[in-house]
N, C-alpha and C positions, 0 to 999 in steps of 0.2 A: 492595894499595894502599889507604890510608885517604883518602877524598875530602874529609873535613872533620873537624877535631878539636874535640870538644866541651869544655865546662867552663871555657873562658877565651876572652876576646876583647874587642876594642875596643868592640863594641856594648853589652856589659853592664859595661864598665869593670872587667874582671877580668883576672887574669894568674896563671900558675903560678909557684910559688916555684922549682921545680926546672927545670933544662934538660932533664932526662930524664923524658918523660911517656909513659904508657901510651896508645897511639894510639886504641884503641877507646873508652876511658872518659874520656880527657883528664885523668885523675888523675895527680899526680906519682908516679913509680915508688916513691919512698919518701915517705910522708905522715907527717910528724912530729906527735906529740902536743905541742902548744905552738906550732905554726906560727901566725904572725900574718897569714897570708893572702897573696894575695887571689884565690883561684879562685872559680868560681861556687858550688860547694858551701859554701865558707867563708862567702861573702857571703849566700847564701840561708839559712844557719843562723840569721841574726838579722834579715834584711830580707825574707825570704820571697818573696812574689809580686812585689815590685819587680824582682827579678832576671829575671823572665820577659820584660820589655820592654826594648828598646834606649832609650837616653836621651842627653842630657836632652830630654824631650818638648818640642816646640814650637820647638826650636832646631836640629834636625837632621833629615835623612832617613836611612834605613837600607836596605841592600841585602844579601841573603843572599850568603854567600861560599863556598858549596859548589862544588867543582871537579868538574863532571860529566864522564862518560867521553867524550861527544861534544857539541860545541857548534859555533857558526858559524865558529870559527877553523879547524875541520877542512875548511872549504870555501875554495877560492881562485877568483878571478875570471879568466875567460879573456880573452885579448887577441887581436885579429885584425889582419892586415895588408892585408886587402882587403874590399871591400863597404861599404855604408853604408845603414842603414834609416831611412826617414822624413825624408829630405832630398833636395834637388833632384838632386844628383849625387855620386858617389864621387870627389870631386876635392879635392886638398889646399887649394885656394883657396876652396872652398865648404864642405866638411865640416870646419869648425873647431869646437873644443869649446864656445866660448861660444854656439853656435847650438843646443846640446842643450836640449830642452824638458823641464823637470822637473815640469810641472803634472800633477796627477792629480785624480781625483774619485771620489765615492761617491754612492749614492742610487738608488732604484728608479725613481722618476718625476721627483721634484724633486732634482736633483743638487746637491752641494756641491763647488765647485772648490777645490783646494788648490794654492798656488803651489809647494809642495814636498810630496812624499808622506809627510807627518808630521803628527801632532797630539799635543796634550798628554795626559798621564795625567790621571786624575780628581783634581781638587784640591778636596777636600771639607771636612770639619769639623775637620781638624787645625789647630793653631795656626800651623804653618809655612805652610799654604795661606792662611789668613786674613790673616796679617801681610804676605804678599807678593803678594796678589791683584792689586793695581794694576799691579805690574810684569809679572806673568804675562799678565793680560788685555790690556793695551796692547801688549805684545810680540807675543803671538799674532796680534792684530788687524792690526798693521802688517806683520807677516811673511806674512800671508795663509794662516795655518794654523788649523784648528779648535781650540777650547778646550773642555775638558770640566770642568764644575762638578760635583763629586762629591756623594756621598750625605750626608745628615744636616745640610746647611747650615741649613735652616730649623729643624730640630728642636732644635739647640743654640743658636739665636739667643736671647740673653738678653731681647730686646725682642719676641719672637714673640707675636702676638695670635691666639688661637684662639676659635672660636665653634662649639659643638657638636662639638668635636674636630677641626675643619677650619681651615685657615689663613685668617685675614683679612688679616694683614699680617706680613711678615718683612723688616724694614729691612736685614738683612745680605744676604739673597738679592737684594733690590732693588738694593742697592749694587753687588753683583757683576755683575748683568746690565747695569745701566746703565753701569757702567765699561767693560765690553766693547763695548756698542753705541756709546758715545761715540767710541771709537777705530776700531771697525769701519766706521763711517760714512765714514771717510777712505779705506777700501780695501774697498768693499762687494762687489766681484766675487769675492773669495776668503774662505774661512773661514766659521765658524758657531760659535755657542755651543750646547753640548749639555748639558742638565741631567739628571743621573742620579737614579734612584729605587730605593730598597730597600723593605723591608717597612714600616718606619716612615714613610718618605716617602709611600708609597701611602696609608697610613691618614690621614696629615695632609692629603692632597689637594694635594701639591706640583705635580703636572701641571696641575691646574685653576688653581692660583694663578699659576704662571710663564707659562702660555700665555694665560690670560685677562686678567691684569693687567700682565705684564711684556714681552709680545711675543716670548716664546721660541717657536721653531718646531720644535725637535728634542728629543725625550725619549729617554733611554736607560734601559732596564730592566737591573737589575744582578743577575746570578746569583752572581758571585764575582770573585776577583782572584788574581793569581799569588802574592801575598805571604802569603796565609793562607786557611784553609778555615773561616772563622768570620766573623761580621758585623763591621762597622766599629767601631773602638775609638778613644777618646781618653782623656786624663787630665784630671781636674777637680780643681783645687786649692782650691776653696771648698766648705765643707759645705753652705751655702745653695744653691749651684748644683747640687750633687749631689742634694740633696733635690728640687729643682725638676725636674731631668731624670727622676728616678724617678717623680715625679708625672705627667710627660708620657708615661710608659709605657715608658721605656728600662730596660734591665737595668743597674743600678749596683752595683758591688762594690768594696770591702766595703760591705755594706748600710748606707747612712748613717742609716737609721731606727733602727738598733739602738743602745741606750744604751751598750753596751760599745765600739762603734765610735766613737761620738761622743766618749767619754772618751779613747780612744786618739788621736783626732785632736787634741783640745784639748791633750794633753800633748806632742804632736809625734811620737809613735811612728808614726802613719799620717800621711803628708804629702799624699796625693792619693787620688782615687777613679778608677775606670775606668768609662766609659760604654760599654756594649756594645749593638750592634744585634742583632736577632733573626736566627736562621738562616732562610733562605728555603727553601721546599719547592716543587718544580716539578711540574706535571702538564700534559700536552699540552692538554687541553680548557680548563683555566682560563687557561693561557698565551695560547692563541689568542683566547679570549673577552676577556682583558684588553687585548690589542692592538687588537681590534675596538672595544672600549669606548672606549679612548683616542682612536682615530680618529673615532669617531662623536660623542663628547660634548665634545671639545676641538678647538680650531683648531690641530691638530698637522700639520705638513707632513711630518715624518720621525720614524720610530721606529727606534731602534738597540738592540742587545743587547751587554752586556759579560759575558763568562763567564771563569771562572778556570782554574786548572791541574788541572781534574778529569780523570778517565780517559776512555777511549774511549767509554763509554756516554753520559756527559753531553755530551761533545763532539758525538757523533752527534745527540743530541737538539737541541742548539743549532743545528746547521747545518740539519737536516731541518725543524725547526719554524720556523726563520727563513725557509726556503724556502716553506713553506706560508703563512706570514703575510706574505710579501713585505716583509720588513724591509729597511731601507735600508743597514744595516751591521752586521756582527758582529765585535766585537773580542775576540780570544782572548788571554788573559794567561797566560803560562807561568811556571813556577817558575824561580828563587826569588823574583823580583819585588823591588820596592822600595816603601817605605812611609814614612809619617810616624809610624805606630805599628802594630806587629803583634807577636805573640809571637815572640821571636827564634828559638827552636828550631823552631817551626812554620814560620817563613819559610825556614829552612835545609833542613828535612827533609821537608816535605810536597809532594805534587803532581808532575805531569809536567813535566819541564824543557822550556823553550821550543823547542829544536831538535826534540825528539821530538814535541812537541805540534803543531808546524806540519807535520811530515811526516805525522802522522795526519790532520790537517785537509785537506791536499792530497789524500790518498788518498780520503777521504770525499767531497770535492767532485767528484773525477773519477768516482766511482761514481754520484753523482746525475746528473752531466752525461751520462754514458754512457747513462742511461735517459731522457734528454731532459727531465729536471727542471731547473727554474730554480735557479741558485745565487746567493746574495746576495754583495754585496761584502764582503770580509774584510780585517781588519787584524790585525797581530800585535804583541803587547806582551810585555815580559819581559827587561829588561836591555840595551836598545839605547842607543847613545850616539854612533855615528859614521856617516859616509856609506856606508862599506862594509857596515855592518849593514843599512842601507836597501836597498842594491842586492841583497844576498844574500837578504833576506826576499822582495823583489819577484820575484826570479829563481826562487827555489825554489818559490814559491807561484803562479807565473804559470799561467793568467791571472786567478786568483781574488783574489789579494791586491792591494789597491790602496794600502795605506799602512802605516806603522809608528807605533804608539802609543809615545811616548817620555816616560817619567815623570820620573825624577830628572835625566836628561840635559838636559831643557828647563827644569827648575826651577833648576838651578845657575846658568846665565847670568843669570837674573832676580835671584837673590840676590847674585851677584858685582857686577852693575851697580849695584844699590842700595847695596851696601857701599862701592863706589868713590865714589859721591856723598857718603856720610857721611864717608869718610876725607878727601875733598877739603875739606869744610866744616871739619873739625877740624884740617886741616893735618898729618895723620898718615898719609900714603900709605905702604904697605909698599913695600919695594924692588922687589918683583915687578911692581908697577904703576908706581911713581914713576919708574922708569928710562925710561918712554916720555913723561913729561911730568907736568904738575900741573893740567891743565884737561881737561874732557871732550873738547874739540876735538882735543887732542893724543893722548889715551889711546885713544879709540874710533875705529877705522879707518873706520867707517861714519857717523860723526857728521855730517860735512859733506854726505854723500850724502842722509841723512835730512832734514837742514835744508833742502836744496834741494827735496826732494820735498814736505815738509810745510809749509814756511814757518818763518821765524824765530820768530814769535809762538807757533805751535803747538809748536815744538821746545822752547821754554822750559818748557812744561807737561808734556812727555813725561817720564815717570820714567826715570832712567838704567838701571834694571833692564830696562825695555822695550828700550832701546838694546842692552843685553847680549843679550837673547833674539834680537833682530833680527840682531845681528852674528854670533851663533852659527849661526843658520839660514842666513845668507849663506855662512858657511864650509862648512856641509854641502852647500849647493846647488852651490857651486863644485866641491867634491870629488866630488859625485855626477855633475856634468857631465863631469868628467875621466874617471871610471870608465866612464861610458856611452859616451863618445867612444872609449875603448879597445876596447869591444866593438862599436863602430860602430852603437850604438843611439841615435838622435837624438831619440827620444820614449820616455816611460816605458813605454808599452804594448808597446814592441818588446823589452823586457828579457825573456828567456826562460830556461828551465831549462838549456839547453845552454850558457849563458854561465857556468856554474859547473862546477867539477871537485872531486871528493872526494879529500882527501889520504890518507885511510885506508880500507881495505876496510870497516871497521865503519861509517864515515860513509856510504859508498856503499850498503851494504846497507840501512841505516835510511832513507835519503833517496831512494834510486833515482837519485841523481845519478851520472854515470859516474865511475869511479875514474880518477885522473890518468893512469895508464898505458893506459887504454882510451879515453879521450875523444878523439874525432876520429880514432881509429886506422884505421877503414875508409877514410876519405877519404885519409889519409896513405899507406896501402898502395896505393890506386888510383893515386896520383901516382907512387909508386915503381915500380909495375909498368907504367906507361904507356909 
């Protein structure tokens, strides 16, 4: 069985000429001399490096499409007809699903409460994140979920001011933090803004700037992500901007300082440049010292870690070192991930898939716990979009996993809501939306609810993209309540591993979750033999 066919696909805007394709290579069975395209080999023959990346940059997000042997669809959720956890009584008039509590939290000493056990993926220096930040920030704040501001935001800010290599002012980062705080002040009991740092961010002094001048309380150290095994990347369409970013210390390719590259850009052969972050290299002593330095020199309340789809060794390092450093949260991002820009073949073909990675993480946490060692709060990322995903992650990782990091799944509602607002202004609502009405009040089922909560004047200023994010999270909350009620778990911390069953022997072997034919068999046999 071939799990993913190379050499053609929507992400790279390519396709095979023939209906008959060699599975392993993705090349047409018969490749004609004179073919006019458009497979990846054909396109790469004249556009070269452009074909590495999905596009168009700044207008889309991409997710790897490899079909792994085991994933979360190989688990089903149990349902029970008796008992009720974390509620006054197992009574049909008391134990009703709207009473299910979906709140979760993370943090070693200073906890962050989440109205739903979900938070955004890292929204960093990509154009898609910048353009839609107002929608994402306001939506996360009013929904009561944490928001992660990703890497390189300061570094690519065109108005960045540096002194001796350190940030004096970054208007773009200031805008992002202030936008979140404005809306978070309306719902201060839940959520938080987490600012991420990579190698360049550390050199620029991002932590010092955002905590000292912008009031940020949580910093996230970044080791990697599920979408790629390389530093952050964006495309730059201006030669001047490419030269400036290279001057700031970034890797920019093709090298904009070369005369041949500048000529190719001027004639239009090269249409953009790639800005790359450096690879990070981890060592236990330096990691622990960095954590301690951040706590000592900055007014930081929480420090978290984001790590990618690395193998067992790096995963063990992340969990063990986080335990030693008493980190507030470790987010583990599995393959294939989603992104605003990553090498397409890397995103599809590298790293440990999410399901396998969480199984390893649970095993490692159990090992530490069995020795009496402290285990940090964990979150899982890597291709989640629905309430059953949330349930399965929390159940399979119980009691260590506290939340799901949802990237593209939470970005889409922000973009949809924003676009609905623009379509309304232009009088060009598509049929998929227009069938429900032609005003926000008619289209968004939560609009009047939010209006009542926030007030009419505030509602006029709330971006419709934020209404989209809120509406989507309310859908997931309701769905999660229903699933939890079915397992008679009326509080998130009552979700446990036995609430799942594996549908295949392979999934059972990898996860340690009981095979469907074995789950609760002992209890069943006791009943039959009684």
